[in-house]
C-alpha positions, 0 to 999 in steps of 0.5 A, spaced: 431 452 341 435 450 348 439 445 344 441 450 339 443 455 345 447 450 349 451 448 342 452 456 341 455 455 348 460 450 347 462 452 341 464 459 344 468 455 350 471 451 345 474 457 341 477 461 348 483 457 349 484 456 341 484 464 341 489 464 347 493 459 344 493 463 337 494 470 341 500 466 345 503 463 339 503 470 335 507 473 342 512 468 341 513 469 334 514 477 335 519 475 341 523 470 336 523 476 331 525 481 336 531 476 339 533 475 331 534 482 329 537 484 336 542 479 335 543 481 327 544 488 328 548 487 334 553 483 330 553 488 324 554 493 328 560 490 332 562 489 324 561 496 322 556 494 317 553 500 318 549 500 311 546 493 313 545 495 319 540 501 317 536 497 312 535 491 317 532 498 321 528 499 315 525 493 315 523 491 322 520 499 321 515 496 316 513 490 320 512 494 325 517 492 330 522 497 334 526 497 341 531 501 344 538 497 342 535 497 335 534 504 335 541 505 339 545 502 333 541 505 327 542 512 330 550 510 331 550 507 324 547 514 321 552 517 325 558 514 322 555 515 315 555 522 316 548 522 316 547 526 322 540 529 321 537 522 321 542 520 327 539 526 331 532 523 330 534 516 332 538 518 338 531 522 340 527 516 340 532 512 345 533 518 350 524 517 351 526 511 354 533 513 358 533 520 358 539 521 362 544 517 358 550 522 358 553 518 352 546 519 348 546 526 349 552 527 347 552 524 341 545 527 339 548 534 341 554 532 336 548 530 330 545 537 332 551 540 331 553 536 325 546 537 321 545 545 322 540 545 328 544 549 332 539 552 336 537 544 338 544 543 340 544 550 344 538 547 348 541 540 349 548 543 351 545 546 357 543 539 360 550 535 359 554 534 365 558 539 367 565 536 365 562 535 358 560 542 357 567 544 359 570 539 354 566 541 349 567 548 350 560 550 352 559 557 356 553 561 358 554 568 354 550 574 353 553 576 347 552 571 342 556 573 336 560 578 333 561 580 326 565 585 322 565 585 314 566 590 308 568 591 301 568 595 295 564 595 289 567 597 281 562 598 276 563 600 268 558 605 269 560 611 265 558 614 258 563 612 254 560 605 254 553 608 251 552 608 244 553 614 240 546 615 237 543 614 245 542 622 245 540 624 252 538 631 256 540 628 262 544 622 264 544 619 271 550 614 273 552 611 280 559 610 280 563 606 285 562 604 293 564 602 299 561 599 304 562 596 311 557 592 317 558 591 324 553 585 327 552 584 334 547 578 337 545 577 344 542 571 347 536 574 350 534 567 354 534 560 352 529 561 345 530 568 344 536 572 340 536 578 338 541 581 332 543 588 331 547 591 325 549 597 323 551 598 315 554 604 312 554 605 304 558 610 301 557 612 293 558 617 288 552 620 283 553 623 276 549 627 271 551 629 265 549 630 258 551 627 252 560 627 255 558 633 259 558 632 266 553 638 269 552 635 277 557 631 281 554 629 288 556 624 294 551 619 297 552 617 305 547 611 306 547 609 314 542 603 316 540 601 322 537 593 323 535 589 328 532 582 328 528 578 334 527 570 334 524 565 338 525 558 337 519 554 340 518 546 341 518 542 335 524 546 331 519 552 329 522 559 329 519 565 327 520 573 329 520 580 326 525 584 324 526 591 321 530 596 319 531 604 318 535 607 312 538 615 312 541 617 305 545 623 306 547 627 299 553 632 298 552 636 292 559 638 289 556 642 284 549 647 284 549 649 278 542 647 275 541 641 271 539 641 263 532 641 261 528 634 261 526 629 265 532 629 270 533 627 277 534 620 280 529 616 281 525 619 276 522 614 271 523 606 271 530 607 275 527 606 282 523 608 287 528 611 292 529 618 291 524 624 289 524 626 282 529 632 281 534 634 286 534 641 291 540 646 290 541 645 298 549 643 299 546 637 304 539 633 303 537 628 307 532 623 306 530 616 311 526 610 309 524 604 314 522 596 313 518 591 317 519 584 316 515 578 320 517 570 319 516 564 321 519 556 319 520 550 321 525 545 321 524 538 318 529 532 317 532 533 312 529 541 310 527 547 313 521 551 309 520 559 311 516 564 309 516 571 310 512 578 309 515 585 309 512 592 308 518 598 306 517 606 304 522 606 300 522 613 296 516 615 300 512 609 296 509 603 300 511 596 298 509 590 300 513 583 299 512 576 300 517 570 300 518 563 300 525 559 301 527 552 302 533 550 306 535 543 304 540 538 306 539 532 302 545 529 305 543 530 312 550 534 313 553 541 312 557 537 306 553 539 301 545 544 302 542 548 298 537 554 298 531 555 293 527 562 294 522 566 290 519 573 292 514 578 289 514 585 290 508 589 290 508 597 289 501 600 288 503 606 286 510 605 284 513 605 276 513 598 276 507 595 280 510 587 280 517 585 281 519 577 282 526 574 283 528 567 284 534 565 287 538 559 288 544 557 293 548 552 293 554 550 299 559 545 298 564 543 303 571 542 299 575 539 305 576 539 312 574 546 314 574 550 308 567 551 305 565 554 298 558 558 297 555 559 290 549 564 289 545 566 283 539 571 283 535 573 277 529 578 277 528 585 279 531 587 285 529 594 287 528 594 294 528 587 295 529 585 303 533 579 304 536 575 310 531 577 314 532 585 313 540 585 314 541 585 306 537 591 302 537 592 294 534 599 295 539 601 289 537 608 285 539 603 279 535 596 279 539 590 280 536 585 274 541 579 275 547 577 280 552 571 282 558 570 287 562 565 289 564 565 298 570 561 300 569 561 308 574 558 313 571 555 319 575 555 326 572 553 333 570 560 334 571 564 328 568 564 320 573 568 316 569 569 309 571 572 302 567 573 296 566 576 289 560 577 286 557 580 279 551 584 278 547 587 272 544 593 273 539 597 269 541 604 268 536 610 264 538 615 259 533 620 259 531 625 253 524 630 253 520 624 249 522 619 253 528 614 256 533 609 253 535 603 258 542 600 257 546 595 262 552 596 265 556 591 270 558 592 278 563 587 281 564 586 288 569 584 293 568 582 300 571 580 306 568 578 313 569 575 320 564 573 325 567 571 332 562 566 336 562 567 343 
């Protein structure tokens, strides 16, 4: 028994130097592999062979190998190939080892900026050297931006477009519209922003029986909107917004309406305004909306969820929306936003509404971008753009598509666009209603100044 124990002891003592020798050999092999990769990627960097450098870096990561210069060169390679989102990822890795390197910080700043991570770029800019900030043009201001926009909406909604067989006791129609908007953004702190806006819409309403005009009104809507957002570590943004909407109606014809189901907002046309109308010269209605949102930026994507409540027309409505913004090239030369929303109106004529939207943007050349958008579904009272765009229309929009051309300068953005909308109107009679479609054509121009 003692001999057996002695044998195991001798075997263990013999194995110890053998194990140490194996570990030492492994360390030597790893060291040689790191030296080889260091030499290879340095040569690829000098030759400008960035695609091969990235391939070598991926192979090293699969082997569990990573070191300072490998990450640095990989960041430069991705940046040179305009994959700024991926470049930012590798710049961050490198900065963990040399957090005060000014060249690395400046590279990361531009990688953030050119990949659409404006808030990260703003936070990093404050840590740059004063002369670098001056060169880039960084300055701290309370006012973040100022915007002004306006446009004109034309439509073909008139009695001549209706079928002669479409007899009605009351036909409510909304004509051309003029609109304008003013917005201002504030930097409350490094990670807190406040955006406020005022919007004005003016349109004309007509009620007719057959081809006889029986009523005409001018509708003016004033909207006050505000959004507060918080940018937290790990690229998470959350916040809430809301709006107050006041509709003023000026009645130019005080004659009584024809018999039937008159009154804009009655039936399937919408929930915005109570059925019927008053004989007063001026009436006012108001509504409000509340919205909360949460998103997180990943390397190539930014998913967001938002929930909202509104009481347009005095009826409670609940909305849930999910969207995905993506940058497949890792830059702003091409991007997209896909979203879906549901509106639930428990006491409305239509209790469930669904909207699908698609947005694509592409850089045409230099500082010129073209954006295209399309959206389908019942948009009645749809809240989007964090409450800064609300479709509280009298007739529901069923589909729309548009193009926007934008010119980005250093501090200014000029945009002009066209949008087609298809809306659904209703001709009422004593026995029911008949739905029909008509088109809107919207042109607008916008100006944005970044301080």
